[in-house]
N, C-alpha and C positions, 0 to 999 in steps of 0.2 A: 194586195194583188200579187206580189211576188210569190207568196206561199200558194196561192191558188194555181198559178202557172207552174210552179215546181210540182205540186201534187198531180196536175194533169200530165206533165211530162213523165213523172214516175209511173203513173198508171198506164200510160201508153208504151212504156219501154220494155214490158214483159220481163222485168227483173234485171235489166241491164242499166244499172244506175249511171254508168259513164255516158251512155247514149242519152239518158234522161237529162243529165247535166249539160250536155252539148246542146240539146234541144232548148232547154231553159235559157242558156246563154244567148242562142240565136234569137229567141223570142223577146227576151228582156233587154238586150243591149241597146237597140234603138231608143226605147223608152228611158232607160237609165242615162244614156248619153245626152238626150235632150234636157232632161231634168237636172243633170249636173251642170249643164251649160247655163241654166237659169240662175244658179247660185252665184255665178261670177259675172253675169251679164251687166248688172247694174249694182255694184256693192253699195249697201246701205239704202237701196231703193227697190221699188217693185220691178218685176220683169215686164217687158213690153207685151202688149196684147197679142202681137203676132207670135211671139215666143210661147206664150201660154197656150195659144191655139195649136201650135206644133206639138207641144207636150201632150195635150189632150188626145191628139190623133197619132201619137207615136207608136201605140200598140193597139191592136184590135183583138178582141177576145170573142 
């Protein structure tokens, strides 16, 4: 998914890769933050259903 979002940002940036990277960061940060939190929520066990649902909905394409 990250590669798709980056490719989209690069395609829309009209050659300005810095603007594309900024757009990529803005779109991906919520998704990444939620998923990183899942890794530490319950060490050694599964994430809660509520957390999994938040992760699923953290980014819309």
